[in-house]
MIBADO-438147 format. One line per field, with one value per residue: residue in three letters; x, y, z of N, C-alpha, C, O in turn. Coordinates in steps of 0.001 Angstrom, whole numbers, plus 500000, padded with zeros to 6 digits. Example, Ala and Ser with C-alpha at 12.3 -4.5 7.8 and 13.67 -1.06 7.14 Angstrom:
<atoms>
fikol	[ala, ser]
nc1	[513190, 512850]
nc2	[494310, 497750]
nc3	[507800, 507080]
cac1	[512300, 513670]
cac2	[495500, 498940]
cac3	[507800, 507140]
cc1	[513200, 512900]
cc2	[496700, 500030]
cc3	[507800, 507870]
oc1	[514236, 513409]
oc2	[496681, 501138]
oc3	[508465, 508039]
</atoms>
This chain:
<atoms>
fikol	[met, arg, asp, gln, asp, val, leu, gln, his, leu, his, asn, asp, val, his, gly, glu, asn, trp, asp, ala, leu, met, ser, asp, leu, phe, ala, tyr, tyr, lys, pro, arg, leu, leu, arg, met, ala, val, asn, met, leu, asn, asp, ala, glu, leu, ala, glu, asp, ala, val, ser, glu, ile, trp, ile, arg, val, leu, thr, his, leu, ala, thr, phe, arg, his, asp, ala, lys, phe, ser, thr, trp, leu, tyr, arg, ile, ala, met, asn, thr, ile, ile, asp, met, glu, arg, thr, lys, gly, arg, met, met, thr, tyr, val, gln, pro, asn, glu, asn, leu, pro, ser, asp, gln, ser, glu, asp, pro, asp, ser, his, cys, glu, gln, ser, phe, lys, gln, glu, leu, val, arg, tyr, ala, leu, thr, arg, leu, ser, pro, met, gln, arg, ser, leu, ile, ile, met, arg, asp, ile, glu, his, leu, pro, ile, lys, gln, leu, ala, thr, ile, leu, ala, ile, pro, glu, thr, ala, val, lys, ser, arg, leu, his, arg, ala, arg, lys, ala, leu, lys, arg, leu, leu, gln, gln, arg, thr, arg, val, pro, gly, gln, glu, ser, val, gly, thr, val, ser, leu, ser, glu, trp, gly, gly, leu]
nc1	[360990, 361423, 360449, 362344, 364634, 364989, 365432, 367820, 369526, 369386, 370612, 373157, 373866, 375846, 376780, 374593, 373882, 371862, 369596, 367081, 365801, 365595, 363997, 361685, 360938, 360392, 358266, 356362, 355883, 354621, 352557, 349863, 348922, 349104, 347326, 344909, 344593, 344433, 342106, 340188, 340429, 339894, 337736, 337504, 338488, 340054, 341187, 342561, 344547, 346047, 346899, 348566, 350627, 351647, 352422, 354532, 356312, 357043, 358265, 360508, 361742, 362431, 363811, 366464, 366425, 365456, 366015, 367782, 367699, 365225, 361690, 360645, 358012, 356574, 357592, 356823, 353979, 353438, 354149, 352286, 349719, 349897, 350171, 347733, 345836, 346738, 346120, 343319, 342980, 344411, 343184, 340822, 338802, 335918, 335243, 333415, 330689, 330961, 328860, 328231, 329588, 330407, 333196, 334445, 335490, 333349, 332361, 331224, 328509, 327268, 324705, 322025, 320347, 321833, 324073, 323080, 322332, 324790, 326225, 324840, 325431, 328201, 328276, 327020, 328865, 331030, 329858, 329457, 332109, 332917, 331828, 333254, 335928, 339051, 341249, 340015, 339016, 341427, 342603, 340788, 341074, 343852, 344167, 341948, 341411, 343839, 345207, 347383, 349743, 349187, 351463, 352955, 351235, 351402, 353994, 353821, 351995, 353278, 352616, 351820, 351183, 348957, 347462, 346859, 345176, 343079, 342136, 341445, 339434, 337443, 337020, 335995, 333642, 332288, 331980, 330476, 328137, 327214, 326760, 324706, 322561, 319477, 319969, 319853, 321584, 323123, 321957, 321051, 318209, 317415, 317052, 318870, 320742, 324021, 325903, 329000, 330035, 328828, 330016, 332685, 335163, 336205]
nc2	[404591, 401211, 399238, 397284, 398231, 400593, 399530, 398181, 400311, 401529, 399577, 399723, 402255, 403011, 405127, 406651, 408848, 409314, 408654, 409875, 410656, 408201, 406696, 408200, 407700, 404971, 404980, 406383, 404501, 402387, 403527, 403884, 401192, 400467, 402295, 401593, 399023, 399652, 401242, 399345, 397582, 399160, 400709, 403446, 406422, 408559, 407487, 405466, 406876, 407735, 405243, 404429, 406281, 405529, 402924, 403431, 404763, 402663, 401046, 402618, 402656, 399995, 399165, 398378, 395783, 394373, 391768, 391665, 389561, 388581, 388966, 392197, 393242, 391290, 391477, 394108, 393991, 392391, 394081, 396090, 394847, 394042, 396554, 397835, 396161, 396438, 399143, 399107, 397598, 398944, 401428, 400679, 400285, 399197, 397517, 399351, 400232, 402679, 405031, 405572, 408370, 409807, 409750, 408193, 407494, 407315, 405643, 406992, 406709, 406683, 405732, 406100, 404153, 401794, 402608, 402990, 400360, 399008, 400458, 399789, 397059, 397182, 398534, 396671, 394590, 395911, 396410, 393791, 392947, 394442, 393012, 390755, 389004, 390634, 389071, 387356, 389280, 390461, 388338, 387936, 390419, 390524, 388235, 388117, 390671, 392109, 390114, 388467, 385778, 382445, 381315, 383581, 384758, 382866, 383285, 385941, 385684, 383847, 381105, 377694, 376895, 375256, 375915, 378559, 378208, 376831, 378701, 380774, 379584, 379305, 381995, 382925, 381438, 382521, 385174, 384734, 383705, 385955, 387693, 386443, 386718, 388414, 391564, 394739, 397535, 399964, 403259, 402793, 402349, 400037, 396445, 393496, 390875, 389663, 387811, 385941, 385767, 387917, 389993, 389677, 389725, 387366]
nc3	[425065, 425875, 428763, 429528, 428327, 429753, 432308, 431865, 431331, 433828, 435366, 434330, 435003, 437084, 438611, 439040, 437495, 435659, 436967, 437887, 435474, 434139, 435906, 435756, 433120, 433350, 435156, 433645, 431695, 433060, 434586, 433431, 433393, 436089, 437204, 436001, 437063, 439807, 439886, 439101, 441231, 443524, 442878, 442814, 441643, 442674, 445011, 443768, 442405, 444592, 445448, 443332, 443576, 446081, 445482, 443720, 445370, 447042, 445165, 444450, 446930, 447357, 445144, 444942, 445767, 443691, 441438, 438516, 436777, 436919, 436090, 435689, 435672, 437043, 439649, 440132, 439951, 442146, 444257, 443721, 444070, 446754, 447963, 447318, 448558, 451170, 451561, 451603, 453923, 456033, 456114, 457038, 455302, 453840, 450807, 448544, 446357, 443935, 442599, 439085, 437226, 439386, 440333, 438512, 435185, 432297, 429289, 426174, 423824, 420462, 420025, 422029, 423344, 423101, 424438, 427044, 427723, 427554, 429441, 431770, 431968, 432329, 434773, 436392, 436388, 437597, 440085, 440995, 441226, 443432, 445455, 445780, 447502, 448405, 447434, 445548, 443814, 442948, 441584, 439441, 438157, 437515, 435899, 434050, 433187, 433024, 431800, 432614, 432523, 433873, 435033, 435698, 437542, 439565, 440458, 441334, 443452, 444949, 445094, 444098, 440598, 440276, 442515, 441924, 439690, 440892, 442809, 441091, 439620, 441590, 442151, 439714, 439592, 441764, 440880, 438563, 439702, 441068, 438913, 437615, 439228, 439761, 439989, 441576, 440824, 442826, 442402, 439872, 437792, 436533, 436780, 436556, 434836, 433936, 431640, 431640, 429096, 427836, 429181, 428401, 429543, 430450]
cac1	[361934, 360751, 360826, 363576, 365735, 365173, 366036, 369215, 370245, 369499, 371605, 374483, 374099, 376413, 376992, 373299, 373830, 370603, 368589, 365772, 365204, 365276, 362858, 360518, 360546, 359829, 356965, 355463, 355554, 353751, 351476, 348509, 348539, 348897, 346119, 343765, 344478, 343993, 340703, 339389, 340477, 339356, 336483, 337522, 339578, 340941, 341941, 343458, 345704, 346854, 347515, 349667, 351723, 352218, 353107, 355811, 357196, 357576, 359185, 361750, 362362, 362917, 364351, 367765, 366216, 365020, 367035, 367610, 367481, 363813, 360825, 360320, 356569, 356119, 357979, 356014, 352590, 353365, 354124, 351032, 348590, 350074, 349915, 346299, 345140, 347133, 345380, 341972, 343029, 344868, 342212, 339593, 337825, 335233, 335074, 332071, 330401, 330824, 327937, 328854, 329588, 330896, 334618, 334974, 335148, 332436, 332442, 330045, 328120, 326401, 323366, 321660, 319833, 322962, 324955, 322453, 322413, 326188, 326616, 324280, 326209, 329490, 328073, 326696, 330139, 331766, 329206, 329745, 333513, 333059, 331293, 334221, 337009, 340195, 342039, 339258, 338987, 342754, 342810, 339984, 341651, 345161, 344076, 340911, 341426, 345222, 345644, 348678, 349792, 349068, 352801, 353336, 350403, 351946, 355175, 353359, 351333, 354159, 351908, 351929, 350250, 347720, 346712, 346335, 344042, 341983, 341586, 340838, 338177, 336473, 336708, 335122, 332334, 331655, 331582, 329388, 326929, 326748, 326288, 323483, 321471, 318760, 320532, 319673, 322828, 322855, 321973, 320504, 316797, 317230, 317458, 319177, 321874, 325024, 326663, 330432, 330296, 328423, 331053, 333835, 336418, 336702]
cac2	[403552, 400095, 399091, 396504, 399129, 401491, 398742, 397916, 401575, 401703, 398606, 400180, 403604, 402731, 406380, 407294, 410147, 409465, 407941, 410531, 410595, 406804, 406301, 408897, 406932, 403700, 405284, 406732, 403265, 401516, 404223, 403568, 399844, 400484, 403067, 400766, 397957, 400241, 401643, 398123, 396992, 400039, 401300, 404851, 406995, 409375, 406564, 404743, 407751, 407642, 403916, 404411, 407038, 404697, 401808, 403883, 405027, 401365, 400610, 403380, 402261, 398611, 398818, 397713, 394352, 393725, 391010, 391984, 388369, 388264, 389815, 393382, 393400, 390369, 392120, 395318, 393629, 391901, 395286, 396801, 394182, 394136, 397947, 398117, 395420, 397092, 400395, 398760, 397070, 399930, 402508, 400119, 400631, 398102, 397784, 399822, 400571, 404113, 405204, 406192, 409822, 410482, 410006, 407199, 407857, 406426, 405765, 407524, 405975, 407455, 405183, 406230, 402894, 400874, 403124, 402705, 398922, 398673, 401076, 399005, 395820, 397526, 398855, 395435, 393890, 396657, 396185, 392408, 392880, 395000, 392047, 389668, 389261, 391266, 388091, 386940, 390431, 390646, 387258, 388252, 391577, 390211, 387217, 388298, 392044, 392404, 388966, 387935, 384315, 381710, 381168, 384850, 384920, 381992, 383959, 387129, 385281, 382901, 379847, 376846, 377178, 374527, 376696, 379721, 377754, 376490, 379941, 381518, 378893, 379666, 383419, 383054, 380895, 383507, 386308, 384272, 383602, 387322, 388285, 385766, 387119, 389624, 392525, 396176, 398252, 401269, 404381, 402368, 401977, 398703, 395241, 392533, 389942, 389700, 386564, 386179, 385961, 389295, 390892, 389559, 389785, 386028]
cac3	[425458, 426520, 430160, 429655, 427962, 430894, 433389, 431521, 431537, 435282, 435829, 433887, 435513, 438409, 439344, 439255, 436823, 434913, 437770, 437899, 434139, 433831, 436716, 435201, 431934, 433797, 435735, 432543, 430987, 433847, 435295, 432955, 433815, 437534, 437489, 435598, 438055, 441069, 439732, 439108, 442564, 444560, 442392, 443226, 440855, 443511, 445853, 442871, 442180, 445814, 445462, 442365, 444187, 447136, 444804, 443161, 446508, 447456, 444102, 444614, 448195, 447338, 443824, 445096, 446018, 442454, 440719, 437099, 435978, 437052, 435281, 436477, 435813, 438086, 440908, 440267, 440224, 443523, 445090, 443462, 444712, 448211, 448352, 447204, 449614, 452423, 451679, 452049, 455286, 457012, 456203, 457561, 454266, 453170, 449391, 448265, 444970, 443676, 441489, 437912, 437079, 440587, 440113, 437587, 433820, 431584, 427840, 425515, 422625, 419591, 420174, 423454, 423895, 423198, 425492, 428345, 427989, 427798, 430703, 432859, 432072, 432920, 436179, 437103, 436580, 438611, 441368, 441388, 441641, 444780, 446415, 445916, 448454, 447732, 446695, 444373, 442910, 442347, 440608, 438258, 437479, 436937, 434854, 433041, 432670, 432641, 430985, 433020, 432451, 435131, 435598, 436309, 438730, 440599, 440989, 442061, 444691, 445652, 445295, 442905, 439510, 440537, 443499, 441202, 438873, 441799, 443362, 439989, 439306, 442626, 441985, 438544, 439966, 442635, 440045, 437697, 440528, 441315, 437664, 437193, 440112, 439337, 440937, 441361, 441093, 443446, 441474, 438585, 437862, 435974, 437499, 435513, 434965, 432862, 431527, 431458, 427661, 427511, 429709, 427510, 430267, 430772]
cc1	[361192, 361277, 362130, 364805, 366052, 365876, 367505, 370068, 370424, 370586, 373020, 374861, 374639, 376609, 375687, 373128, 372489, 369420, 367199, 365069, 364767, 364065, 361579, 360004, 359856, 358430, 355943, 354997, 354499, 352550, 350088, 348032, 348244, 347604, 344874, 343513, 343924, 342531, 339800, 339344, 339706, 338040, 336365, 338736, 340560, 341804, 342946, 344714, 346634, 347594, 348701, 350872, 352428, 352975, 354482, 356798, 357846, 358554, 360532, 362503, 363045, 363559, 365681, 367615, 365772, 366187, 366795, 367470, 366025, 363000, 360353, 358820, 355998, 356389, 357093, 354569, 352425, 353294, 352778, 349864, 348690, 349750, 348427, 345517, 345479, 346339, 343958, 341969, 343356, 343898, 340895, 338451, 337226, 335048, 333628, 331927, 330221, 329941, 328628, 328665, 329984, 332377, 335268, 334561, 334181, 332554, 331129, 329775, 327211, 324952, 322968, 321188, 320956, 323899, 324397, 322572, 323841, 326661, 326092, 325065, 327565, 329352, 327745, 327964, 330954, 331193, 329507, 331184, 333700, 332606, 332173, 335235, 338169, 341024, 341316, 339235, 340325, 343043, 342049, 340628, 342969, 345067, 343144, 340788, 342830, 345851, 347055, 348648, 349698, 350430, 353244, 352519, 350931, 353168, 354784, 352803, 352162, 353425, 352051, 350886, 348920, 346836, 346108, 345092, 342828, 341316, 340871, 339491, 337094, 336054, 335760, 333723, 331579, 331160, 330409, 328076, 326341, 326141, 324969, 322295, 320762, 319052, 320172, 320970, 322484, 322969, 321412, 319041, 316581, 317651, 317752, 320341, 322818, 325713, 328131, 330750, 329904, 329465, 332261, 335163, 337018, 336741]
cc2	[402448, 399901, 398324, 397335, 400077, 400756, 398444, 399163, 401840, 400801, 399082, 401545, 403527, 403991, 407152, 408621, 410390, 408854, 408571, 410407, 409173, 406327, 406984, 408163, 405626, 403915, 405607, 405487, 402463, 402217, 403889, 402183, 399810, 401208, 402269, 399655, 398505, 400666, 400420, 397477, 397835, 400703, 402774, 405498, 407797, 408494, 405776, 405564, 407714, 406313, 403851, 405163, 406202, 403507, 402255, 404254, 403724, 400808, 401309, 402934, 400910, 398201, 398074, 396219, 393610, 393041, 391167, 390754, 387900, 389223, 390991, 393511, 392489, 390961, 393329, 394981, 393082, 393089, 395996, 396163, 394252, 395536, 398251, 397422, 396016, 398379, 400145, 398385, 398164, 401093, 402014, 400315, 399367, 398483, 398183, 400170, 402070, 404284, 405895, 407699, 410556, 410794, 408901, 407588, 406862, 406691, 406314, 406728, 406847, 407008, 405225, 404919, 401897, 401293, 402799, 401233, 398519, 399242, 400272, 397711, 396089, 397811, 397614, 394624, 394585, 396408, 394780, 392271, 393426, 394009, 390801, 390013, 389920, 390280, 387635, 388054, 390600, 389562, 387536, 389376, 391213, 389216, 387618, 389722, 392427, 391276, 388481, 386412, 383679, 381592, 382448, 385115, 384076, 382625, 385173, 386754, 384314, 381618, 379007, 377220, 376471, 375287, 377940, 379325, 377454, 377746, 380759, 380901, 379283, 381136, 383636, 382535, 381891, 384708, 385931, 384208, 384989, 387944, 387675, 386078, 388338, 390699, 393952, 396867, 399593, 402405, 404061, 401988, 400538, 397617, 394196, 391637, 390167, 388350, 386903, 386420, 387365, 390287, 390871, 389611, 388435, 385159]
cc3	[426221, 427940, 430334, 429290, 429132, 432034, 433117, 431720, 433036, 435850, 435501, 434464, 436951, 439248, 439574, 438563, 436140, 435664, 437650, 436551, 433796, 434636, 436244, 433966, 432336, 434380, 434644, 431797, 431749, 434484, 434759, 433398, 435315, 437898, 437134, 436625, 439375, 441011, 439792, 440486, 443579, 444187, 442776, 442567, 441706, 444408, 445015, 442576, 443386, 445870, 444522, 442917, 445253, 446547, 444337, 444257, 446969, 446421, 444265, 445861, 448105, 446010, 443923, 445329, 444758, 441763, 439221, 436215, 436082, 436174, 436127, 436704, 436898, 439463, 441180, 440632, 441641, 444490, 444946, 444201, 446235, 448715, 448366, 448321, 450980, 452640, 452154, 453521, 456298, 457172, 456789, 456592, 453660, 451709, 449122, 446794, 444843, 442453, 440318, 437905, 438351, 440429, 439304, 436180, 433205, 430094, 427298, 424251, 421784, 419718, 421651, 424075, 424100, 424324, 426875, 428707, 428334, 429129, 431882, 433053, 432730, 434409, 436995, 437368, 437666, 440005, 441883, 441881, 443064, 445843, 446541, 447003, 447704, 446918, 445440, 443338, 442200, 441317, 439316, 437459, 436800, 435783, 433727, 432509, 432199, 431810, 431322, 432951, 433837, 435815, 436299, 437574, 439885, 441252, 441821, 443420, 445521, 446033, 444031, 441847, 439728, 441531, 442852, 440413, 439743, 442352, 442290, 439615, 440312, 442487, 440812, 438847, 440835, 441831, 439151, 438470, 440789, 440062, 437200, 438100, 439533, 440376, 440564, 441774, 441721, 442439, 440105, 438764, 437419, 436954, 436434, 435847, 433799, 432836, 431335, 429991, 427230, 428007, 428812, 428207, 430548, 429546]
oc1	[360410, 362380, 362940, 365878, 367214, 366799, 368330, 371193, 371475, 371374, 373955, 376025, 373967, 376603, 375689, 372318, 372030, 368377, 366235, 363881, 363694, 363204, 360500, 358796, 358859, 357520, 354797, 353862, 353579, 351603, 349190, 346862, 347266, 346876, 343896, 342373, 343050, 341792, 338763, 338331, 338956, 337315, 335271, 339876, 341769, 343005, 344039, 345814, 347855, 348753, 349735, 352010, 353657, 354034, 355474, 358004, 359044, 359549, 361579, 363731, 364104, 363819, 365986, 368562, 365715, 367226, 365720, 367157, 365632, 363543, 359728, 358391, 355053, 355521, 356662, 353993, 351385, 352486, 352201, 349104, 347695, 349130, 347918, 344644, 344614, 345931, 343443, 341084, 342664, 343802, 339970, 337297, 337931, 334734, 332710, 332911, 329419, 330239, 329517, 327723, 329911, 332772, 336477, 333412, 334197, 332814, 330065, 330688, 326461, 324047, 323514, 321572, 321032, 324441, 325136, 322875, 324072, 327408, 326795, 325333, 328017, 330187, 328143, 328121, 331504, 331931, 329781, 331443, 334542, 332963, 331868, 335381, 338263, 341463, 341928, 339409, 340365, 343660, 342598, 340721, 343180, 345798, 343502, 340134, 342999, 346900, 347827, 347630, 350075, 350535, 353841, 353044, 350913, 353355, 355348, 353091, 351805, 353583, 352375, 349841, 347867, 345612, 344990, 344076, 341696, 340090, 339828, 338529, 335958, 334888, 334829, 332732, 330375, 330058, 329464, 327029, 325126, 325128, 324205, 321156, 321385, 318476, 320183, 321392, 321627, 323956, 321302, 318672, 315649, 318487, 316965, 320857, 322454, 326068, 328472, 331648, 330554, 329761, 332813, 336203, 338206, 337134]
oc2	[402744, 400329, 398671, 397164, 400326, 401289, 398455, 399084, 402313, 401211, 398880, 401945, 403927, 403918, 408193, 409443, 411528, 408572, 407871, 410089, 408968, 405629, 406398, 408017, 405230, 403125, 405162, 405423, 401917, 401542, 403628, 402016, 399204, 400782, 402270, 399388, 397891, 400474, 400446, 396888, 397300, 401198, 403279, 405165, 407724, 408726, 405455, 405017, 407667, 406249, 403282, 404729, 406173, 403126, 401552, 404075, 403681, 400174, 400662, 402843, 400697, 397020, 397232, 395461, 392380, 393657, 390836, 390877, 386941, 390163, 390796, 393852, 392864, 390948, 393551, 395610, 393288, 393100, 396449, 396854, 394491, 395694, 398852, 398024, 396096, 398678, 400874, 398788, 398303, 401678, 402794, 400487, 398566, 399632, 397428, 400374, 402667, 403742, 406719, 408232, 411784, 411959, 408685, 407977, 405683, 407819, 406124, 406142, 407663, 407823, 404465, 404593, 401235, 400464, 402386, 400890, 397779, 398590, 400086, 397314, 395322, 397395, 397508, 394040, 393929, 396220, 394597, 391554, 392931, 394151, 389899, 391177, 389779, 390614, 387535, 387813, 390852, 389835, 387390, 389301, 391555, 389334, 387478, 389951, 392995, 391464, 388128, 385806, 384285, 381751, 382396, 385634, 384507, 382512, 385406, 387409, 383994, 381105, 379555, 377787, 377020, 375300, 378336, 380017, 377778, 377851, 381361, 381614, 379559, 381478, 384436, 383122, 382083, 385204, 386704, 384606, 385177, 388640, 388314, 385740, 389186, 390735, 394326, 396788, 400304, 402502, 404947, 401377, 399884, 397833, 394026, 391631, 390787, 387805, 388010, 387202, 387953, 391285, 391922, 389548, 388337, 383995]
oc3	[427124, 428280, 431194, 429869, 429453, 432650, 434030, 432215, 433466, 436702, 436276, 434421, 437902, 440476, 440232, 438990, 436049, 435075, 437341, 436492, 433229, 434102, 436327, 433779, 431732, 434128, 434708, 431326, 431138, 434888, 435560, 433742, 435755, 438795, 437882, 437003, 439987, 441977, 440455, 440865, 444395, 445050, 443029, 442890, 441487, 444549, 445480, 442504, 443236, 446280, 444870, 442743, 445318, 447046, 444530, 444085, 447250, 446773, 444221, 445862, 448696, 445784, 443078, 445116, 444742, 441528, 438722, 435030, 435418, 435592, 437169, 437807, 437593, 440336, 442311, 441519, 442267, 445418, 445934, 444880, 446920, 449767, 449312, 448947, 451852, 453763, 453002, 454277, 457307, 458251, 457015, 456983, 453046, 451399, 449442, 446084, 445562, 441389, 440529, 438491, 438407, 440396, 439385, 435968, 433560, 429676, 427889, 423670, 422321, 419538, 422451, 425198, 425135, 425055, 427769, 429850, 429290, 429859, 432875, 434187, 433580, 435211, 438155, 438440, 438551, 440973, 443069, 442848, 443813, 447013, 447321, 447379, 446484, 445818, 444376, 442143, 440996, 440287, 438223, 436234, 435636, 434799, 432557, 431492, 431120, 431194, 430430, 433286, 434841, 437031, 437374, 438559, 441038, 442464, 442890, 444421, 446655, 447141, 442978, 442164, 439402, 441400, 443181, 440458, 439383, 442367, 442545, 439329, 439928, 442680, 440902, 438413, 440665, 442065, 438994, 437960, 440739, 440137, 436477, 437777, 438894, 441464, 439392, 442928, 441197, 441709, 439258, 439768, 437888, 437832, 435503, 436964, 432799, 433881, 430920, 429677, 426366, 427348, 428487, 427551, 430855, 429627]
</atoms>
């Protein structure tokens, strides 16, 4: 069942008879996206799972404030980003790079050389993202990984579209500068650079 169908059923379920089942369907629909976003933001799979749980608690707590004439995903992403950034702040946790094979999944390739090169590029991008500010990181993730429209980002961040474009431009420049530096990624023997076109995320 699509999320809009679930939301409509929730809206019509005035007596709450199907509340638990409908919310479970809604969570199942969005959990993979929220988890991917949290992993990219926090660079830690276990912490990302905690973040998704906290996000959904906030969704359940504040669902009554959601206006059904608005876009649910926009409301949800605002809660998600605020929750993730709050977790970093309240735990006093500086964004750090977690070496591969610790608690983040990695893709496998039939060609060992190709796999090593691709893995290094992915790790360099991940490492560069950890060196951005939380706001810059969230903009890159929401626009260039999750592919959210500028208009939706403006609503999520409660700022004009022109401000979103300006901040996104600065975030991309900062990421590009980091990727073009000859950088040694912790836990990696290689030193190198990655272009935005090689990454393919922008």
